[in-house]
C-alpha angles and dihedrals in degrees: 000000000000120000119201135183115216146161136212091194099292131073116330117265135188128238144173112245115232128182141034125301109292093018102061124149125198113228100204116227131193122252129345113318090211089070108025139034117276109265118177113219095207092249118122125191126189111236092222095052116121112269096021113124130175115227130199100293092230136017104209110245093220116349154353113228114204127198117214128210094004094146114064093216092054092048088051095049088054091049095249137125121242107263119245090226131022112289106221135197135167132236120194120240088243087072091067121108130164139233115312092006111133122255099225110207113224117239092235095066132065098181120055123163137192123237116190113208146170107246126206120212113206116225106190141019104291125193129155092348117173119239091246093063100027095105090057086072095058121105093189148296134272142167124269138183111212094205110201134192095218097192092054091045089057098042100043099051090219129060109232097103095035095053105021106061121120110286095017094120115054110182130185162345089206142319121262115201124204096023124155102230100177095109116014128142116251114197141169128197128189114201088343095307116121112238104162126035116165139132132237088235085074093062111126090213115028126226097262092049092048093052091049094046095046092047089060088062106031132025103239115217131203108283096024113135131219118201106208101202138272133262125234122287103069111162141174122283121203141182113309095014120132117218123200120189116189135186117190115253091013109064147241125307110203126190133168119222122230136180114196113227 
């Protein structure tokens, strides 16, 4: 099952996604599936119809929790050791954009990079959950791009500005519940050229452990998102680039890059 959020020009709605890539149909459902059972309305909309636009499948109710240096090869390429415990940071929900929305580069940075990641969408209030039952609190999984202003990250000494600016968290194209994420490919392409190519089996701290660990610090609310870390291969993105982040069995999140002049 794939759950999308979309608009045809009016208020956002939710739908199940049916069909193969390039031939998808949206099976419209009533209400928000985070809070109520999935109920198809009987309406079907072709994804490629004029006026149909996918939105970020979820707008986090309170927060996005990122995990830094959670792939050993990425930590190494950045000149860092692997942390002994998950390294956490926050991104505001105003950083979220959806599929095909432009990543607008801020004028205060000259070095922005992509970071393809598996993202976890929380489905219920989660506090102090043990590892053994942590996955019971997941609504589903999606793709994220933890866009980072690398120069600001280095100069500031903390990551709020570098990773929290408007548009720094593309999410999509949809949420997939019930997925086994132990060994999925995580890739990024810039203008069609593969830059990142890792697997979730390479995570230093796996998804269940991350949920448990984070829930000891923050109460996670339905719709909150956890970014699980990025594999090696991060690279700069500049004006007019097109970035595609892909997680196997979920889909491709595509965003153009713009710098306003």
